[in-house]
C-alpha positions in Angstrom: 0.0 -0.2 0.3 1.1 3.1 -1.0 0.5 6.5 -0.3 -0.6 9.1 -2.5 -0.3 12.9 -1.8 -4.0 15.0 -1.3 -5.3 16.4 -4.4 -7.5 19.4 -5.4 -9.1 17.1 -8.3 -12.7 16.2 -8.3 -12.3 13.4 -7.5 -13.7 11.7 -10.8 -11.2 13.5 -12.9 -8.1 12.7 -15.1 -4.6 13.6 -15.1 -5.3 15.1 -18.4 -8.3 17.5 -17.3 -6.6 18.9 -14.6 -3.9 19.7 -16.9 -3.7 23.9 -18.3 -6.1 23.2 -21.1 -6.8 20.0 -20.9 -10.2 18.4 -21.3 -12.1 19.0 -18.0 -10.1 22.3 -18.2 -13.4 24.6 -18.8 -15.7 22.5 -17.2 -17.9 24.0 -14.3 -14.2 23.0 -11.5 -12.4 23.1 -13.6 -8.7 25.2 -13.7 -9.7 27.9 -16.2 -13.7 28.0 -14.4 -12.3 28.8 -11.3 -9.6 31.0 -12.8 -11.7 33.2 -14.5 -14.3 32.7 -11.0 -11.3 35.3 -9.8 -10.6 37.4 -12.9 -14.2 38.6 -12.1 -13.5 39.2 -8.8 -10.7 41.0 -9.9 -12.6 43.0 -11.7 -15.6 43.2 -9.1 -13.4 44.4 -6.6 -11.9 47.3 -8.5 -14.9 48.4 -9.7 -16.1 48.5 -5.7 -12.5 50.6 -5.3 -13.3 53.1 -7.8 -16.9 53.9 -7.2 -15.5 54.5 -3.3 -13.2 56.7 -4.5 -15.4 58.5 -6.4 -18.1 59.0 -3.7 -14.9 61.0 -1.5 -14.1 62.9 -4.2 -17.9 64.1 -5.4 -17.9 64.5 -1.2 -14.5 66.6 -1.2 -16.4 68.4 -4.4 -19.9 69.3 -2.5 -19.3 69.3 1.0 -17.8 73.1 1.4 -20.6 74.6 -1.0 -23.0 72.2 0.7 -21.9 74.0 4.6 -21.9 77.6 3.2 -24.8 76.9 1.8 -26.6 75.6 5.2 -24.9 77.3 8.1 -22.7 80.7 6.7 -25.4 81.9 4.2 -25.5 85.4 4.4 -24.0 89.0 3.5 -20.5 90.1 4.4 -21.2 92.3 7.2 -19.6 94.0 10.3 -15.4 93.7 10.7 -14.9 90.2 9.4 -12.2 90.4 6.4 -12.7 87.7 3.6 -10.1 85.9 1.8 -10.8 84.8 -1.5 -10.1 85.6 -5.3 -11.3 88.2 -7.6 -11.6 87.6 -11.6 -13.6 90.2 -13.4 -16.4 90.5 -16.4 -18.7 93.5 -17.9 -22.2 93.4 -17.2 -23.1 95.7 -20.5 -26.2 97.6 -18.9 -27.4 95.4 -16.9 -28.9 96.0 -13.6 -28.3 91.9 -12.5 -29.8 89.6 -10.5 -30.2 92.5 -7.9 -32.9 93.7 -11.0 -31.4 97.8 -10.6 -31.7 100.2 -13.2 -28.3 99.8 -14.2 -25.3 99.8 -12.8 -23.8 102.3 -10.9 -22.8 105.9 -12.3 -18.8 104.5 -11.8 -19.6 101.0 -12.8 -17.9 99.7 -9.8 -19.4 97.1 -9.0 -19.1 93.3 -7.9 -21.5 89.4 -7.9 -20.8 87.5 -5.6 -21.3 84.3 -5.2 -24.4 82.2 -4.1 -24.0 82.0 -0.4 -23.6 85.5 0.5 -25.6 86.7 -2.0 -28.0 85.4 -0.1 -30.9 85.1 -1.9 -30.1 89.0 -2.3 -29.7 90.3 1.2 -26.6 90.9 -0.1 -28.0 94.0 -3.0 -27.2 97.2 -3.1 -24.3 97.2 0.0 -20.6 97.6 -1.0 -17.8 96.1 -0.2 -13.8 97.3 -0.1 -11.6 94.9 -2.0 -8.0 95.0 -2.1 -5.7 93.4 -4.5 -2.0 93.8 -5.6 -2.3 97.5 -6.6 -4.4 99.1 -3.8 -8.3 98.9 -3.1 -11.4 99.5 -4.9 -15.3 100.2 -3.2 -17.5 98.0 -5.0 -21.7 98.0 -5.4 -22.7 94.4 -4.5 -25.2 93.5 -8.4 -25.3 90.6 -9.8 -25.3 87.2 -8.4 -22.1 84.6 -9.3 -23.6 81.0 -9.4 -19.5 79.6 -11.0 -18.2 81.5 -7.5 -17.2 79.0 -4.6 -14.8 79.4 -1.6 -14.3 83.2 -1.6 -14.2 83.4 -5.1 -16.0 87.0 -6.4 -16.7 88.2 -9.8 -15.6 92.3 -10.0 -16.5 95.0 -12.9 -13.8 95.2 -15.4 -13.7 98.5 -14.0 -13.0 97.4 -10.9 -10.5 94.8 -10.7 -8.2 96.9 -12.8 -7.9 99.8 -10.0 -6.6 96.8 -8.2 -4.5 94.3 -11.0 -3.8 94.5 -14.6 -7.3 93.0 -16.7 -4.4 90.3 -19.0 -3.7 88.6 -14.9 -7.6 86.8 -15.5 -7.9 86.5 -11.3 -6.3 88.0 -9.1 -5.8 87.3 -4.6 -8.0 89.4 -3.0 -9.7 90.3 1.1 -12.5 92.0 1.7 -15.3 93.7 3.6 -18.3 94.7 4.2 -18.7 98.9 3.8 -20.5 100.4 7.4 -22.6 102.7 6.4 -21.3 104.0 3.2 -21.1 107.3 2.0 -25.4 107.7 0.9 -25.6 109.4 -3.3 -28.9 110.3 -1.3 -31.8 109.5 -0.1 -34.0 106.0 0.1 -35.7 105.5 -3.7 -38.9 103.2 -4.1 -39.9 101.1 -7.4 -42.1 98.8 -7.5 -42.2 95.9 -9.6 -43.6 96.0 -12.9 -47.2 93.6 -12.6 -47.4 95.2 -9.5 -51.0 95.7 -8.7 -54.3 97.1 -5.5 -53.6 92.8 -4.7 -50.0 92.0 -5.5 -47.1 94.2 -3.6 -43.1 94.2 -5.0 -41.1 97.0 -4.2 -37.8 97.5 -4.6 -35.6 99.5 -1.7 -32.8 101.4 -3.1 -29.6 103.9 -2.0 -29.4 101.9 1.4 -26.3 101.6 1.5 -25.8 98.6 4.7 -27.7 95.0 3.6 -32.0 95.3 4.1 -33.4 92.7 7.2 -36.7 93.5 6.4 -39.5 95.3 5.0 -42.7 96.6 5.9 -45.6 98.8 4.4 -49.3 99.9 5.6 -51.9 102.7 4.7 -53.7 105.0 6.1 -55.3 103.8 9.4 -54.2 100.0 8.6 -51.5 97.9 10.3 -48.3 96.9 8.9 -46.9 94.3 7.1 -44.6 91.9 6.6 -42.8 91.8 3.0 -41.1 89.1 2.0 -37.5 89.3 0.1 -37.2 87.7 -3.1 -33.9 86.7 -4.9 -34.7 89.2 -7.5 -34.0 91.8 -4.6 -37.7 92.9 -4.4 -39.6 92.6 -1.2 -43.7 91.3 -2.1 -47.0 91.1 -0.3 -49.4 88.2 -1.1 -52.7 89.8 -1.3 -52.1 93.7 -2.3 -52.6 96.2 -0.5 -55.0 98.1 -2.1 -54.5 101.1 -3.8 -52.1 103.0 -1.7 -50.9 105.3 -1.1 -47.9 103.6 1.2 -45.8 104.1 3.9 -43.1 101.7 3.5 -40.7 100.9 6.6 -37.2 100.0 5.9 -34.6 98.2 8.5 -31.0 97.4 7.9 -28.4 94.9 9.5 -26.9 97.2 12.0 -31.0 98.4 13.5 -31.2 100.9 11.1 -34.5 101.8 10.5 -36.5 104.9 8.2 -39.7 105.1 6.7 -41.2 106.9 3.8 -45.0 108.2 3.2 -46.2 108.8 0.0 -45.3 105.9 -1.9 -47.6 105.5 -4.8 -48.6 102.4 -7.2 -46.3 103.5 -9.9 -44.6 100.2 -11.1 -41.4 100.6 -12.5 -41.4 104.3 -11.5 -38.1 105.4 -9.2 -40.1 107.8 -5.8 -38.0 109.6 -4.0 -37.8 110.1 -0.6 -36.8 112.4 1.5 -35.0 110.2 4.2 -32.0 108.7 4.4 -31.4 105.4 6.5 -29.0 106.7 7.9 -27.5 109.8 9.0 -26.5 112.8 6.8 -22.8 112.5 5.4 -22.3 114.0 2.5 -21.4 112.0 -0.7 -17.9 112.2 -1.7 -15.7 110.2 1.0 -15.9 107.6 2.5 -16.3 107.4 6.6 -14.7 105.7 9.4 -16.0 102.1 10.0 -17.5 101.4 13.3 -18.3 98.7 14.8 -21.5 96.8 14.1 -22.6 96.8 18.1 -21.7 101.0 17.7 -24.2 101.6 14.6 -27.6 102.7 15.4 -30.1 105.5 13.7 -33.0 107.2 15.2 -36.2 106.8 12.6 -37.2 109.1 10.0 -40.8 109.7 7.6 -41.1 112.1 4.4 -42.6 111.7 1.3 -41.5 110.9 -1.9 -41.0 112.6 -5.1 -41.6 110.3 -8.5 -38.8 110.9 -11.5 -38.1 108.3 -14.4 -35.7 105.6 -14.0 -32.6 105.8 -15.0 -30.1 103.7 -16.9 -27.2 104.6 -14.6 -28.5 103.2 -11.8 -29.2 105.2 -8.8 -26.2 104.5 -6.2 -22.2 105.6 -6.4 -20.0 105.3 -4.2 -16.0 107.5 -3.2 -13.2 105.0 -2.6 -10.9 104.2 0.0 -7.5 104.4 0.6 -7.2 100.6 3.0 -8.5 98.7 4.2 -7.9 98.5 8.3 -10.0 97.3 11.6 -13.0 99.1 12.1 -11.4 101.5 15.9 -11.0 99.3 18.8 -9.3 95.8 17.7 -8.3 94.7 14.2 -10.6 92.4 12.2 -10.5 89.0 11.8 -10.5 87.3 8.6 -12.4 84.0 7.1 -12.2 82.7 3.5 -15.8 83.1 3.3 -18.4 81.0 1.7 -18.7 81.9 -2.1 
């Protein structure tokens, strides 16, 4: 009796069957069949690894914009200095996503990413943007759909003041301008299609981001308006025929009330009340801390003027960007 070595072959397989290419090689359980199963397993495992890596890339790519949209969607305010990059574009005579009558007369404007545009909450406010050649003051006019991670899109005229246009994209820092000099009293423009049954108004010359708008008729109570992504404040169901009083409150607590606003869609109605102070137009004013900014309520009747293709907002340019009085400004790599 002789000992035989254990075999991995099926019990009925012959020596010929066991050789690569033999008669049983391609049968279930054969040598070639097992090799093909190994290849299929390896291919499947590789596909799983690739899918996992792709998932990680997608999570990394969209994690920041999602976080910005969920928790940091707000216009630039206060003393925070944001770090990012700037490109340039030409918006022509458009009033951008902010639906303004047109760009500011000096054509110094900016488009913000969706998070900082914040559903039009940033419209009509101002930023000081610092680049390689200096600082420029710009008005928020538009939304930049592709801007994330603190990136902004400047008008060509604004970009040219802080860098050569040929650079294309440059590193910048920027911050909000608190209580910028106003070119005039508050203006109001009712949207095309507005009527006694549907009220939609746009506020101009407010300087700081607007927090809330409310309206009422004589003898009635204030009704809060809802902000639209096109920079109009809407009251569903309308406010009747008017005239109306409109109350505007900005993010720093400044409040102003204008009366005598009429149902005159698309016309710019200019009041005689400013959002804050009575500083003349021209150069910049010192930037206070948000807690120090306040203003009394005021009321005045407006006069109507025709829309201007160059808009109704302008600004001076500061020489430097620095922290507010009382301490250095914080720095943030802002959401777009």
